[in-house]
ROFITI-519638 format. One line per 10 residues: number of its first residue (from 1); their letters; for each residue x, z, y of C-alpha. Coordinates in pm, 1 decimal. Each point is the difference from the previous one (the first is absolute). Layout:
<atoms>
NUM	A	X/Z/Y ~ ...
</atoms>
This chain:
<atoms>
1	MPLLCFDLIT	164.2/0.5/855.8 ~ -40.9/-372.6/18.1 ~ -366.9/-98.3/-8.5 ~ -51.1/-312.5/-208.9 ~ -315.1/-209.0/37.8 ~ -54.2/-272.2/-255.9 ~ -237.6/-287.5/71.0 ~ -95.8/-183.1/-317.8 ~ -253.5/-259.2/-104.2 ~ -258.5/177.5/-209.8
11	GRSENQIKKI	5.3/-45.1/-375.7 ~ 301.7/191.2/-127.0 ~ -54.5/264.2/-266.2 ~ 61.2/369.6/62.9 ~ 312.7/-21.9/-217.6 ~ 134.1/-297.2/196.9 ~ -52.7/182.1/330.1 ~ 160.2/317.7/-136.7 ~ 305.0/-200.6/-110.4 ~ 33.6/-160.5/346.6
21	LDVTHEVMVN	-17.8/343.9/162.9 ~ 246.0/157.2/-244.7 ~ 253.4/-282.4/31.7 ~ -21.9/1.7/378.0 ~ 45.6/377.6/12.5 ~ 307.0/-23.2/-222.0 ~ 149.3/-261.9/233.3 ~ -85.2/213.3/305.1 ~ 167.0/310.0/-147.9 ~ 314.9/-194.3/-87.0
31	AFKVPERDRY	24.4/-202.8/321.1 ~ -77.9/274.4/251.0 ~ 95.8/313.3/-195.3 ~ -339.9/158.4/58.5 ~ -105.4/292.8/-222.7 ~ -182.0/-92.6/-322.2 ~ -322.6/173.6/112.0 ~ 9.5/-172.3/339.8 ~ -269.4/-242.6/-107.6 ~ -271.6/-127.2/234.1
41	QIVREHAPSR	-159.4/-323.5/-122.0 ~ -329.2/-166.9/88.4 ~ -142.6/-307.6/-171.2 ~ -247.4/-224.8/177.7 ~ -161.2/-280.4/-196.5 ~ -146.9/-310.3/157.9 ~ -204.0/-300.7/-104.8 ~ 218.9/-314.1/-7.7 ~ -169.4/-128.7/315.6 ~ 100.8/321.5/182.8
51	MIIEDTGLGI	375.8/-43.5/-51.2 ~ 158.8/-303.8/155.8 ~ 376.2/33.3/-30.6 ~ 188.1/-314.9/90.0 ~ 373.0/-60.1/16.2 ~ 91.3/-52.4/367.9 ~ 121.5/-348.7/-89.9 ~ 249.8/116.1/-264.3 ~ -157.1/-197.8/-284.8 ~ -83.2/314.1/-199.5
61	ERTPNMMVLQ	-286.8/-48.0/-244.6 ~ -234.6/294.5/-46.3 ~ -225.1/73.5/-295.6 ~ -294.7/236.7/-46.9 ~ 263.4/246.4/-131.6 ~ 138.5/48.0/353.5 ~ 31.1/334.4/168.4 ~ 80.0/124.9/348.3 ~ 182.5/330.7/29.0 ~ 6.9/186.4/331.1
71	VTTRPRNRAM	257.6/278.9/11.1 ~ -40.4/257.1/277.1 ~ 316.8/206.6/21.3 ~ 264.6/161.8/210.9 ~ 273.4/-244.1/106.2 ~ 204.8/-155.1/-281.1 ~ 304.4/-218.1/51.7 ~ 12.5/-372.2/-64.9 ~ 204.3/26.7/-319.2 ~ -243.7/253.6/-148.3
81	KQAFYRSLVE	-296.6/-226.1/76.8 ~ 168.2/-307.8/-143.2 ~ 90.2/187.6/-318.1 ~ -359.1/121.7/-21.8 ~ -137.6/-356.7/33.4 ~ 232.0/-133.7/-272.5 ~ -51.5/284.6/-244.5 ~ -376.1/1.5/52.6 ~ -53.1/-367.7/-85.4 ~ 238.3/19.0/-296.6
91	KLEAACGIAP	-174.1/301.9/-150.4 ~ -354.8/-121.8/75.8 ~ 76.5/-329.4/-169.3 ~ 157.4/164.2/-305.1 ~ -257.8/277.8/-46.4 ~ -318.8/-150.4/143.7 ~ 41.7/-377.7/-16.8 ~ -35.1/-35.8/377.9 ~ 208.7/-290.1/130.3 ~ 234.4/76.8/291.6
101	SDVVVTFVTN	-187.2/-267.4/198.5 ~ -316.2/211.3/-30.2 ~ 148.2/312.6/164.2 ~ -23.4/47.3/377.4 ~ 145.0/320.8/149.6 ~ -14.7/133.9/353.7 ~ 145.2/318.9/145.1 ~ -167.1/209.0/269.9 ~ 246.0/252.9/141.4 ~ -88.0/335.0/150.5
111	TDEDWSFGLG	170.8/334.8/60.2 ~ -33.5/363.7/-106.0 ~ -259.5/78.8/266.0 ~ -228.1/-268.4/-144.7 ~ -62.3/183.6/-328.5 ~ -240.3/279.9/-84.0 ~ -38.4/78.0/-369.2 ~ -299.3/224.6/62.5 ~ -103.2/328.5/158.5 ~ 19.6/-152.7/347.5
121	RAQFLTGELQ	377.4/36.2/18.4 ~ 290.8/-243.4/31.4 ~ 205.0/145.7/-285.2 ~ 322.6/-179.9/90.1 ~ -19.8/148.8/350.6 ~ -100.4/350.3/-111.8 ~ 285.0/10.8/-252.7 ~ -231.8/26.0/-302.6 ~ 157.5/-321.7/-124.4 ~ 368.2/-74.0/35.2
131	QSPIAAE	87.1/-274.2/244.7 ~ 240.3/-257.5/-130.6 ~ 237.6/-199.4/214.4 ~ -150.5/-322.3/127.5 ~ 167.9/-302.8/-157.4 ~ 134.3/-219.0/279.6 ~ -0.4/-378.8/0.1
</atoms>
């Protein structure tokens, strides 16, 4: 049930966006062992002047092809996140031509009580969805 929000500079084609979403979902399924149909993705497009993404002094050059990915999810351990980062940039570069320097990822962690998938219920708490063990750091 990770929720993925993609912030992109406007101008990509529908096919390019679909490929980014598909590749990212594949990486998510492999890295976190989520079910194939556990897919929640939102794309937000911005004018170039509305996305200022610098490098915190790391010397990373960005291009208009950059993207910011915010992953809201239950806790994942450090190794899982690091594997996700590596696999994501490798696959985005190979399949979409997005340079690793153009990919920024942030995780927002929450717990089972923070999710309602509809009907006004917290399905992890009601037992409608199976709870998985929380991955410790």
